[in-house]
Backbone as a chain_set.jsonl record, in Angstrom:
{"seq": "MKLHYACACLLALLARSAGAGDLTIVDSRPDEDKENGTVTMNAMSCSFGLSRVGDTAANPSKTKVLEEDLEKNPALALDGKTLEITSWAIYRNNQAFFRNVNGGLLGALMLTEEDRKKMGSKCKRHKTKGGWYDASEVATTVPPLVSELKGIYDGRTIAVRIVYSPTQVSPGKFEGDPGDTEIALQAIHRTAEALATILH", "coords": {"N": [[189.253, 75.088, 99.25], [188.618, 77.074, 101.158], [188.511, 79.268, 99.443], [186.408, 78.53, 97.776], [184.3, 78.543, 99.639], [184.284, 81.247, 100.334], [183.544, 82.402, 97.912], [180.99, 81.344, 97.623], [179.671, 82.538, 99.763], [179.852, 85.217, 98.961], [178.302, 85.178, 96.625], [175.819, 84.563, 97.734], [175.41, 86.855, 99.245], [175.262, 88.799, 97.24], [172.971, 87.911, 95.913], [171.051, 88.341, 97.857], [171.228, 91.147, 98.075], [170.194, 91.893, 95.666], [167.569, 91.408, 95.898], [164.488, 92.154, 97.703], [165.075, 92.631, 100.336], [165.104, 92.182, 103.968], [162.109, 91.162, 105.467], [159.842, 91.489, 108.101], [157.492, 89.266, 109.251], [154.495, 89.096, 110.937], [152.485, 86.755, 112.265], [149.239, 86.779, 112.694], [146.984, 85.343, 112.259], [143.736, 83.816, 112.617], [143.128, 80.596, 114.151], [141.6, 78.924, 112.493], [142.262, 79.67, 109.927], [144.638, 78.42, 109.508], [144.245, 75.761, 109.33], [143.227, 72.718, 107.671], [139.962, 72.003, 106.438], [136.373, 71.527, 106.272], [134.156, 74.138, 105.51], [131.428, 74.311, 106.179], [128.858, 71.937, 106.976], [126.303, 72.212, 106.399], [123.963, 71.898, 104.025], [122.257, 73.835, 103.08], [123.511, 76.196, 103.392], [125.245, 79.092, 102.122], [127.918, 78.707, 102.059], [128.359, 76.089, 101.726], [130.148, 73.403, 100.323], [132.596, 74.528, 100.283], [136.009, 74.364, 101.201], [138.739, 74.744, 103.478], [142.157, 75.476, 102.845], [144.788, 74.445, 104.537], [147.851, 75.084, 106.488], [149.364, 72.795, 106.188], [149.316, 72.205, 103.566], [151.438, 73.082, 102.094], [155.017, 72.933, 101.987], [157.869, 74.598, 102.602], [155.715, 76.381, 105.016], [152.639, 78.227, 104.276], [152.936, 80.985, 104.972], [155.703, 81.214, 105.066], [156.51, 80.669, 102.438], [155.27, 82.823, 101.187], [156.673, 84.965, 102.386], [159.291, 84.468, 101.418], [158.893, 84.773, 98.643], [158.223, 87.503, 98.492], [160.54, 88.721, 99.519], [162.354, 88.118, 97.558], [161.632, 89.697, 95.497], [162.709, 92.121, 93.349], [161.619, 94.61, 92.954], [160.671, 95.641, 95.255], [161.18, 97.351, 98.39], [161.924, 96.274, 101.303], [163.337, 96.213, 103.653], [163.473, 96.426, 107.118], [160.75, 96.71, 107.303], [157.44, 95.74, 108.392], [155.049, 93.209, 108.09], [151.97, 92.46, 109.159], [149.943, 89.739, 109.239], [146.668, 89.535, 109.447], [144.524, 88.004, 108.706], [144.29, 85.183, 106.598], [143.021, 83.213, 104.387], [142.8, 80.36, 102.342], [140.674, 79.026, 100.037], [139.159, 76.113, 98.695], [136.885, 75.958, 96.227], [134.237, 74.048, 95.686], [131.679, 74.198, 94.717], [130.533, 74.478, 92.1], [131.436, 72.131, 91.035], [129.974, 70.252, 92.498], [127.553, 70.747, 91.372], [127.8, 69.612, 88.944], [126.421, 67.543, 86.629], [127.543, 65.305, 85.494], [129.234, 64.194, 87.349], [131.803, 62.824, 89.534], [135.466, 62.889, 89.487], [136.589, 62.961, 86.931], [134.577, 64.083, 85.459], [134.734, 66.808, 85.93], [136.699, 67.637, 84.235], [135.638, 67.197, 81.769], [133.699, 68.962, 81.123], [132.071, 71.428, 79.073], [132.831, 74.521, 77.264], [130.615, 76.122, 77.598], [129.68, 75.102, 79.97], [131.748, 75.964, 81.605], [131.218, 78.668, 81.721], [129.145, 78.648, 83.42], [130.21, 78.331, 85.832], [131.114, 79.297, 89.218], [130.217, 80.803, 92.405], [127.368, 79.755, 94.36], [125.77, 81.584, 95.644], [125.168, 85.125, 96.253], [127.903, 87.425, 96.671], [128.048, 88.797, 99.172], [126.732, 87.117, 100.84], [128.259, 84.961, 101.276], [130.665, 83.473, 103.324], [133.382, 83.299, 102.774], [135.718, 82.68, 100.062], [134.314, 83.138, 97.737], [133.605, 83.38, 94.208], [133.431, 84.505, 90.78], [132.164, 83.366, 87.61], [133.566, 84.549, 85.536], [136.119, 84.771, 86.478], [137.565, 82.453, 86.303], [139.507, 80.046, 84.45], [139.331, 77.421, 83.84], [137.431, 74.355, 84.323], [137.983, 73.069, 86.612], [137.754, 72.824, 90.166], [138.336, 75.933, 91.651], [140.954, 77.697, 93.506], [140.62, 80.075, 96.0], [142.171, 82.79, 97.279], [142.401, 84.835, 100.056], [143.659, 87.543, 101.617], [144.335, 89.588, 104.401], [145.791, 92.361, 106.115], [148.261, 94.332, 107.923], [150.492, 96.653, 106.834], [153.402, 98.411, 107.201], [152.05, 100.244, 108.792], [149.613, 100.667, 107.52], [146.396, 99.504, 106.422], [145.896, 96.606, 104.472], [144.727, 94.581, 101.712], [144.323, 91.678, 99.75], [143.16, 89.636, 97.049], [142.919, 86.67, 95.225], [142.074, 84.491, 92.475], [142.699, 81.267, 91.612], [142.916, 79.066, 88.918], [143.256, 75.753, 88.659], [144.781, 73.438, 86.341], [144.612, 70.773, 86.404], [142.864, 68.136, 88.047], [143.074, 67.481, 91.526], [143.433, 65.464, 94.552], [142.458, 67.06, 96.689], [142.614, 67.078, 99.45], [144.8, 68.182, 100.669], [147.012, 67.35, 102.225], [149.605, 66.627, 101.768], [149.734, 65.328, 99.294], [151.319, 65.369, 96.12], [150.043, 66.636, 93.906], [148.095, 68.231, 95.146], [149.795, 69.846, 96.676], [151.183, 71.263, 94.701], [149.176, 72.881, 93.438], [148.404, 74.374, 95.601], [150.753, 75.793, 96.162], [150.92, 77.319, 93.811], [148.732, 79.009, 94.157], [149.589, 80.413, 96.401], [151.922, 81.68, 95.419], [150.754, 83.391, 93.525], [149.264, 84.973, 95.205], [151.314, 86.3, 96.535], [152.357, 87.748, 94.378], [150.213, 89.466, 93.813], [150.133, 90.84, 96.22], [152.587, 92.131, 96.179], [152.173, 94.19, 94.405], [150.964, 96.171, 95.853], [152.58, 96.757, 97.969], [154.529, 99.195, 98.642]], "CA": [[188.014, 74.981, 100.004], [188.305, 78.387, 101.709], [188.145, 80.14, 98.324], [185.069, 78.104, 97.355], [183.364, 79.025, 100.659], [184.208, 82.706, 100.219], [182.765, 82.701, 96.7], [179.595, 81.008, 97.897], [179.141, 83.595, 100.633], [179.716, 86.428, 98.158], [177.147, 84.997, 95.751], [174.615, 84.65, 98.566], [175.246, 88.255, 99.602], [174.814, 89.505, 96.047], [171.587, 87.508, 95.652], [170.209, 89.041, 98.831], [171.198, 92.577, 97.776], [169.386, 92.103, 94.464], [166.166, 91.22, 96.237], [163.773, 93.242, 98.348], [165.542, 92.839, 101.69], [164.458, 91.409, 105.026], [160.761, 91.562, 105.864], [159.35, 90.826, 109.304], [156.089, 88.891, 109.149], [153.829, 88.75, 112.192], [151.358, 85.894, 111.92], [148.131, 86.962, 113.639], [145.813, 84.679, 111.69], [142.981, 82.919, 113.501], [143.515, 79.194, 113.99], [140.887, 78.278, 111.389], [142.961, 79.984, 108.674], [145.83, 77.591, 109.434], [143.867, 74.353, 109.346], [142.358, 72.165, 106.649], [138.648, 71.657, 106.968], [135.164, 71.932, 105.576], [133.612, 75.353, 106.107], [130.148, 73.946, 106.804], [128.205, 70.721, 106.488], [124.912, 72.589, 106.153], [123.756, 71.965, 102.575], [121.465, 75.025, 102.766], [124.368, 77.37, 103.572], [125.936, 79.612, 100.944], [129.311, 78.282, 102.149], [128.45, 74.642, 101.527], [130.99, 73.084, 99.171], [133.879, 75.209, 100.452], [136.944, 73.79, 102.168], [139.922, 75.564, 103.712], [143.466, 74.89, 102.551], [145.596, 74.804, 105.698], [149.299, 75.236, 106.368], [149.981, 71.526, 105.804], [149.241, 72.066, 102.102], [152.723, 73.454, 101.492], [156.195, 72.787, 102.828], [157.515, 75.256, 103.866], [154.338, 76.812, 105.236], [152.111, 79.299, 103.424], [153.518, 82.289, 105.304], [157.124, 81.207, 104.728], [156.597, 80.806, 100.975], [154.908, 84.216, 100.9], [157.808, 85.793, 102.799], [160.397, 84.255, 100.481], [158.535, 85.387, 97.364], [158.288, 88.963, 98.614], [161.925, 89.141, 99.723], [163.082, 87.931, 96.306], [161.113, 90.635, 94.499], [163.629, 93.267, 93.275], [160.891, 95.878, 92.839], [160.237, 96.051, 96.588], [162.178, 97.75, 99.388], [161.25, 95.773, 102.487], [164.209, 96.231, 104.825], [162.944, 97.122, 108.28], [159.29, 96.798, 107.252], [156.71, 94.654, 109.049], [153.739, 92.839, 107.569], [151.169, 91.649, 110.075], [148.853, 89.062, 108.543], [145.565, 89.385, 110.406], [143.747, 86.859, 108.228], [144.666, 84.685, 105.268], [142.386, 81.926, 104.134], [142.733, 79.862, 100.977], [139.526, 78.135, 99.946], [138.87, 75.348, 97.48], [135.448, 76.105, 96.009], [133.73, 72.888, 94.959], [130.24, 74.332, 94.515], [130.171, 74.168, 90.718], [131.727, 70.71, 90.86], [128.83, 69.522, 93.028], [126.411, 70.925, 90.466], [128.106, 68.906, 87.7], [125.556, 66.375, 86.488], [128.343, 64.151, 85.1], [129.761, 63.628, 88.583], [133.139, 62.223, 89.499], [136.583, 63.788, 89.216], [136.785, 63.091, 85.493], [133.544, 64.959, 84.927], [135.152, 68.205, 86.021], [137.549, 67.942, 83.089], [134.919, 66.95, 80.529], [132.704, 70.0, 80.908], [132.284, 72.243, 77.886], [133.022, 75.956, 77.493], [129.349, 76.628, 78.131], [129.663, 74.716, 81.381], [132.681, 76.844, 82.321], [130.546, 79.945, 81.942], [128.189, 78.459, 84.507], [130.972, 78.196, 87.072], [130.912, 80.399, 90.152], [129.555, 80.499, 93.669], [125.924, 79.611, 94.215], [125.089, 82.723, 96.278], [125.802, 86.42, 96.061], [129.159, 87.523, 97.412], [127.879, 89.247, 100.555], [126.129, 86.043, 101.62], [129.245, 83.89, 101.399], [131.652, 83.819, 104.345], [134.682, 83.441, 102.111], [135.891, 81.761, 98.947], [133.388, 83.436, 96.631], [134.2, 83.773, 92.93], [132.52, 84.621, 89.646], [132.57, 82.537, 86.466], [134.512, 85.287, 84.695], [137.43, 84.766, 87.108], [138.226, 81.161, 86.149], [139.872, 79.677, 83.084], [139.084, 75.99, 83.676], [136.276, 73.866, 85.077], [138.467, 72.434, 87.836], [137.478, 73.679, 91.324], [139.406, 76.926, 91.843], [141.389, 78.113, 94.836], [140.414, 81.505, 96.231], [143.042, 83.228, 98.368], [141.982, 86.141, 100.582], [144.595, 87.954, 102.666], [144.217, 90.934, 104.971], [146.853, 92.615, 107.067], [148.724, 95.704, 108.176], [151.847, 96.799, 106.331], [153.97, 99.746, 107.383], [151.064, 101.106, 109.435], [148.365, 100.829, 106.771], [145.628, 98.287, 106.19], [145.98, 96.112, 103.096], [143.935, 93.386, 101.422], [144.446, 91.156, 98.393], [142.353, 88.456, 96.76], [143.181, 86.097, 93.899], [141.397, 83.239, 92.144], [143.591, 80.445, 90.795], [142.25, 77.948, 88.234], [144.158, 74.644, 88.334], [144.538, 72.786, 85.05], [144.412, 69.355, 86.666], [142.163, 67.807, 89.285], [143.875, 66.834, 92.556], [142.549, 64.891, 95.575], [141.771, 68.122, 97.423], [142.722, 66.943, 100.91], [145.893, 69.088, 101.032], [147.746, 66.743, 103.337], [150.886, 66.13, 101.302], [149.72, 64.818, 97.928], [152.059, 66.289, 95.243], [149.126, 67.452, 93.115], [147.532, 69.246, 96.041], [150.863, 70.773, 97.051], [151.497, 72.118, 93.56], [148.171, 73.924, 93.221], [148.457, 75.272, 96.762], [151.899, 76.687, 95.951], [150.573, 78.267, 92.759], [147.848, 80.012, 94.753], [150.415, 81.24, 97.289], [152.768, 82.534, 94.572], [149.905, 84.43, 92.933], [148.932, 85.89, 96.302], [152.502, 87.135, 96.72], [152.429, 88.67, 93.234], [149.194, 90.498, 94.017], [150.54, 91.633, 97.367], [153.733, 92.953, 95.791], [151.727, 95.372, 93.668], [150.492, 97.227, 96.765], [153.589, 97.023, 98.984], [155.502, 100.154, 98.106]], "C": [[187.592, 76.34, 100.562], [187.85, 79.351, 100.613], [186.727, 79.82, 97.846], [184.01, 78.639, 98.327], [183.168, 80.534, 100.556], [183.371, 83.119, 99.011], [181.284, 82.44, 96.922], [178.944, 82.083, 98.76], [178.902, 84.888, 99.861], [178.494, 86.342, 97.25], [175.851, 85.115, 96.531], [174.327, 86.095, 98.94], [174.729, 89.064, 98.423], [173.361, 89.171, 95.723], [170.645, 88.229, 96.59], [170.079, 90.52, 98.487], [170.356, 92.88, 96.552], [167.901, 91.961, 94.737], [165.609, 92.405, 96.992], [164.266, 93.532, 99.753], [164.729, 92.041, 102.692], [163.116, 92.024, 105.419], [160.383, 90.791, 107.119], [157.863, 90.538, 109.134], [155.581, 88.472, 110.523], [152.556, 87.992, 111.835], [150.275, 86.003, 112.989], [146.845, 86.318, 113.119], [145.053, 83.902, 112.76], [143.337, 81.474, 113.193], [142.842, 78.544, 112.78], [141.538, 78.555, 110.038], [144.158, 79.057, 108.451], [145.511, 76.114, 109.217], [143.05, 73.965, 108.118], [140.984, 71.902, 107.263], [137.52, 72.151, 106.101], [134.567, 73.147, 106.274], [132.301, 75.065, 106.816], [129.612, 72.669, 106.183], [126.726, 70.977, 106.202], [124.688, 72.812, 104.659], [122.954, 73.188, 102.151], [122.298, 76.301, 102.852], [125.011, 77.794, 102.261], [127.416, 79.212, 100.939], [129.46, 76.773, 101.998], [129.235, 74.346, 100.246], [132.334, 73.776, 99.215], [134.728, 74.47, 101.474], [138.161, 74.7, 102.285], [141.189, 74.774, 103.4], [144.416, 75.354, 103.649], [147.083, 74.863, 105.423], [149.985, 73.95, 105.941], [149.988, 71.321, 104.289], [150.566, 72.354, 101.428], [153.847, 73.247, 102.499], [157.375, 73.451, 102.12], [156.082, 75.791, 103.885], [153.934, 77.953, 104.311], [152.816, 80.624, 103.699], [154.994, 82.354, 104.941], [157.326, 81.36, 103.225], [156.285, 82.246, 100.568], [156.071, 85.148, 101.218], [158.961, 85.682, 101.814], [160.116, 84.898, 99.133], [158.681, 86.904, 97.411], [159.732, 89.444, 98.738], [162.776, 88.983, 98.462], [162.683, 88.945, 95.239], [161.986, 91.891, 94.449], [162.924, 94.616, 93.204], [160.471, 96.429, 94.2], [161.418, 96.447, 97.458], [161.584, 97.435, 100.759], [162.086, 95.824, 103.751], [163.593, 97.05, 105.953], [161.436, 97.228, 108.316], [158.671, 95.562, 107.915], [155.364, 94.456, 108.38], [153.052, 91.964, 108.6], [150.013, 91.056, 109.286], [147.747, 88.789, 109.551], [144.598, 88.277, 109.999], [144.256, 86.479, 106.843], [144.102, 83.288, 105.104], [142.475, 81.607, 102.643], [141.624, 78.815, 100.937], [139.576, 77.344, 98.635], [137.355, 75.368, 97.32], [134.951, 74.993, 95.091], [132.266, 73.024, 94.551], [129.81, 73.988, 93.093], [130.415, 72.691, 90.42], [130.552, 69.861, 91.357], [127.605, 69.651, 92.132], [126.598, 70.16, 89.156], [127.288, 67.62, 87.605], [126.334, 65.129, 86.081], [128.905, 63.431, 86.315], [131.161, 63.077, 88.41], [134.217, 63.235, 89.16], [136.771, 64.008, 87.722], [135.779, 64.051, 84.891], [133.932, 66.421, 84.941], [136.007, 68.611, 84.838], [136.797, 67.832, 81.765], [133.851, 68.003, 80.234], [133.067, 70.857, 79.7], [132.542, 73.697, 78.265], [131.755, 76.586, 78.045], [129.21, 76.289, 79.608], [130.593, 75.618, 82.197], [132.032, 78.175, 82.639], [129.521, 79.867, 83.063], [128.892, 78.247, 85.844], [130.666, 79.387, 87.978], [130.192, 79.953, 91.405], [128.048, 80.51, 93.501], [125.143, 80.779, 94.813], [125.799, 84.02, 95.914], [126.975, 86.562, 97.033], [128.945, 87.869, 98.881], [127.257, 88.179, 101.448], [127.089, 84.877, 101.855], [130.348, 84.321, 102.359], [133.031, 84.065, 103.75], [134.744, 82.483, 100.94], [134.966, 81.986, 97.774], [134.177, 83.74, 95.359], [133.125, 83.805, 91.859], [133.066, 83.789, 88.484], [133.614, 83.229, 85.598], [135.944, 85.233, 85.237], [138.181, 83.448, 86.931], [138.473, 80.843, 84.683], [139.623, 78.208, 82.798], [137.827, 75.614, 84.457], [136.694, 73.09, 86.318], [138.166, 73.358, 89.017], [138.623, 74.648, 91.612], [139.79, 77.095, 93.304], [141.248, 79.629, 94.929], [141.221, 81.893, 97.467], [142.671, 84.652, 98.77], [142.856, 86.5, 101.779], [144.321, 89.386, 103.102], [145.329, 91.128, 105.994], [147.145, 94.086, 107.248], [150.187, 95.766, 107.755], [152.303, 98.239, 106.491], [152.931, 100.734, 107.91], [149.764, 101.298, 108.688], [147.71, 99.48, 106.493], [145.69, 97.891, 104.724], [145.09, 94.882, 102.946], [144.162, 92.976, 99.977], [143.576, 89.905, 98.266], [142.701, 87.962, 95.36], [142.34, 84.827, 93.726], [142.318, 82.471, 91.206], [142.827, 79.248, 90.239], [143.261, 76.851, 87.922], [143.809, 74.049, 86.971], [144.324, 71.288, 85.207], [143.694, 69.157, 87.986], [143.129, 67.118, 90.248], [142.933, 66.299, 93.633], [141.809, 65.928, 96.415], [141.801, 67.996, 98.932], [143.807, 67.852, 101.478], [146.628, 68.616, 102.286], [149.051, 66.105, 102.86], [150.896, 65.535, 99.916], [150.411, 65.822, 97.007], [151.156, 67.187, 94.396], [148.503, 68.561, 93.924], [148.575, 70.304, 96.379], [151.163, 71.755, 95.928], [150.462, 73.22, 93.366], [148.104, 74.879, 94.41], [149.589, 76.276, 96.602], [151.603, 77.724, 94.874], [149.669, 79.373, 93.299], [148.628, 80.956, 95.664], [151.29, 82.187, 96.478], [151.95, 83.679, 93.974], [149.435, 85.442, 93.984], [150.107, 86.834, 96.555], [152.641, 88.165, 95.605], [151.429, 89.8, 93.406], [149.568, 91.419, 95.16], [151.678, 92.588, 97.022], [153.308, 94.235, 95.074], [151.255, 96.5, 94.569], [151.472, 97.517, 97.903], [154.659, 97.942, 98.412], [155.681, 101.3, 99.098]], "O": [[186.43, 76.736, 100.479], [186.931, 80.146, 100.813], [185.944, 80.722, 97.55], [182.961, 79.125, 97.907], [182.052, 81.041, 100.672], [182.588, 84.066, 99.08], [180.43, 83.205, 96.474], [177.807, 82.486, 98.515], [177.897, 85.57, 100.063], [177.741, 87.306, 97.117], [174.885, 85.702, 96.044], [173.174, 86.526, 98.958], [173.857, 89.918, 98.586], [172.602, 90.046, 95.305], [169.573, 88.678, 96.185], [168.995, 91.096, 98.583], [169.854, 93.994, 96.405], [167.071, 92.345, 93.913], [166.155, 93.507, 96.947], [163.921, 94.568, 100.321], [163.797, 91.323, 102.331], [163.004, 93.225, 105.665], [160.58, 89.578, 107.191], [157.069, 91.45, 108.901], [156.162, 87.609, 111.181], [151.663, 88.531, 111.181], [150.378, 85.397, 114.056], [145.747, 86.714, 113.507], [145.656, 83.386, 113.701], [143.798, 81.166, 112.094], [143.448, 77.704, 112.114], [141.386, 77.767, 109.104], [144.637, 78.926, 107.325], [146.407, 75.313, 108.951], [142.281, 74.768, 107.589], [140.865, 71.615, 108.454], [137.684, 73.07, 105.298], [134.484, 73.177, 107.502], [132.086, 75.526, 107.937], [129.877, 72.362, 105.021], [125.993, 70.068, 105.811], [125.167, 73.796, 104.094], [122.967, 73.548, 100.973], [121.846, 77.367, 102.435], [125.289, 76.963, 101.397], [128.092, 79.363, 99.922], [130.562, 76.24, 102.128], [129.004, 74.971, 99.211], [133.134, 73.635, 98.29], [134.22, 74.006, 102.494], [138.564, 75.344, 101.316], [141.276, 73.573, 103.656], [144.805, 76.521, 103.685], [147.528, 74.715, 104.284], [151.082, 73.998, 105.384], [150.596, 70.374, 103.79], [150.795, 71.914, 100.301], [153.648, 73.371, 103.707], [157.849, 72.916, 101.118], [155.342, 75.671, 102.909], [154.774, 78.564, 103.651], [153.244, 81.307, 102.769], [155.494, 83.411, 104.554], [158.211, 82.095, 102.787], [156.957, 82.815, 99.708], [156.416, 86.016, 100.416], [159.542, 86.692, 101.419], [161.007, 85.507, 98.541], [159.202, 87.514, 96.477], [160.108, 90.451, 98.139], [163.804, 89.645, 98.319], [163.329, 89.037, 94.195], [162.004, 92.657, 95.413], [163.56, 95.656, 93.376], [159.973, 97.552, 94.292], [162.526, 95.938, 97.284], [160.83, 98.236, 101.311], [161.583, 95.503, 104.828], [163.239, 98.215, 105.771], [160.884, 97.782, 109.267], [159.285, 94.498, 107.988], [154.631, 95.413, 108.134], [153.502, 90.853, 108.881], [149.197, 91.788, 108.727], [147.878, 87.914, 110.407], [143.933, 87.684, 110.848], [144.603, 87.336, 106.031], [144.646, 82.313, 105.622], [142.255, 82.472, 101.795], [141.634, 77.848, 101.699], [139.992, 77.864, 97.6], [136.627, 74.859, 98.172], [135.209, 74.994, 93.887], [131.67, 72.054, 94.082], [128.822, 73.279, 92.902], [129.682, 72.078, 89.643], [130.178, 68.875, 90.721], [126.73, 68.785, 92.128], [125.672, 70.068, 88.351], [127.455, 66.713, 88.421], [125.859, 64.013, 86.289], [129.037, 62.207, 86.315], [131.641, 62.886, 87.292], [133.933, 64.302, 88.616], [137.079, 65.119, 87.293], [136.082, 64.753, 83.927], [133.516, 67.19, 84.074], [136.045, 69.784, 84.468], [137.276, 68.324, 80.743], [133.179, 67.935, 79.205], [134.241, 70.989, 79.354], [132.479, 74.062, 79.439], [131.824, 77.492, 78.875], [128.692, 77.081, 80.395], [130.278, 75.991, 83.327], [132.267, 78.748, 83.703], [129.083, 80.89, 83.591], [128.244, 78.013, 86.864], [130.038, 80.358, 87.556], [129.627, 78.86, 91.458], [127.513, 81.182, 92.62], [123.96, 80.941, 94.51], [126.889, 84.009, 95.341], [127.025, 85.906, 98.074], [129.598, 87.289, 99.748], [127.253, 88.316, 102.671], [126.755, 83.921, 102.555], [130.902, 85.411, 102.222], [133.755, 84.956, 104.195], [133.92, 81.575, 100.831], [134.842, 81.122, 96.906], [135.279, 84.288, 95.418], [132.055, 83.215, 92.008], [134.268, 83.543, 88.388], [134.454, 82.566, 84.99], [136.883, 85.608, 84.535], [139.326, 83.336, 87.368], [137.752, 81.302, 83.797], [139.692, 77.782, 81.645], [137.239, 76.44, 85.155], [135.848, 72.514, 87.002], [138.309, 74.573, 88.883], [139.762, 74.219, 91.798], [139.06, 76.695, 94.211], [141.699, 80.365, 94.051], [140.98, 81.386, 98.563], [142.632, 85.557, 97.936], [142.801, 85.846, 102.821], [144.105, 90.275, 102.277], [145.754, 90.18, 106.655], [146.401, 94.959, 106.8], [151.02, 95.016, 108.264], [151.672, 99.166, 105.983], [152.924, 101.906, 107.53], [148.886, 102.019, 109.163], [148.382, 98.458, 106.35], [145.553, 98.735, 103.838], [144.747, 94.226, 103.93], [144.19, 93.821, 99.082], [143.3, 89.216, 99.248], [142.77, 88.752, 94.418], [141.951, 84.182, 94.7], [142.676, 82.962, 90.135], [142.177, 78.512, 90.98], [144.058, 77.009, 86.997], [142.671, 74.15, 86.513], [143.909, 70.611, 84.267], [143.892, 69.92, 88.931], [143.916, 66.267, 89.833], [141.75, 66.64, 93.633], [140.664, 65.705, 96.809], [141.093, 68.723, 99.629], [143.739, 68.249, 102.641], [146.83, 69.359, 103.246], [149.543, 65.158, 103.472], [151.973, 65.255, 99.389], [150.126, 67.017, 97.094], [151.463, 68.361, 94.191], [148.391, 69.695, 93.459], [148.287, 71.501, 96.373], [151.374, 72.942, 96.175], [150.828, 74.375, 93.151], [147.784, 76.057, 94.247], [149.416, 77.465, 96.871], [151.991, 78.884, 95.009], [149.826, 80.539, 92.938], [148.36, 82.157, 95.696], [151.394, 83.368, 96.808], [152.419, 84.816, 93.929], [149.236, 86.618, 93.681], [149.911, 88.031, 96.765], [152.999, 89.316, 95.856], [151.756, 90.964, 93.172], [149.351, 92.629, 95.091], [151.724, 93.715, 97.515], [154.008, 95.246, 95.134], [151.151, 97.647, 94.133], [151.233, 98.413, 98.712], [155.596, 97.478, 97.762], [156.458, 102.221, 98.844]]}, "num_chains": 1, "name": "protein.A"}
């Protein structure tokens, strides 16, 4: 038993040494970044059709998954470094879905390639509060998740943005449904990958 425990500890130590090391994350996000919710109910707004994906979308939380992904990355040297997340919102952009004349969840999967090219936000980027994307950034006709993170790392300002195209439609409430959880995790993993490219 003692030998088994010692081996387990050694393996854990070796796994840690192969990764990026311990990173301190300071969560300074505004409360709205942590909560699920509709951005606006005003149909005339450029943000109509956007919803926020809160911390309940993933277990462990968004920031914990991000931290774990970064610390496992062998290309990074994070020991003693601090990442302050000043804002991090993940949006589900349903605007093109609302424009779908077929309607219904199934309709989002039945759109053609020409329909995919018509995807994208309804307004120009500078007029949208967050969650904007262009048709060229998506690979499917399912409502995409847009992750936008800003922060301070090792004394310098950083920002990353990714657009994730799910391959399957999920309920979109992000309150524990397995389908919602899976696409939320995929967006978080891709955010970590993008962040890793600038943390050096």
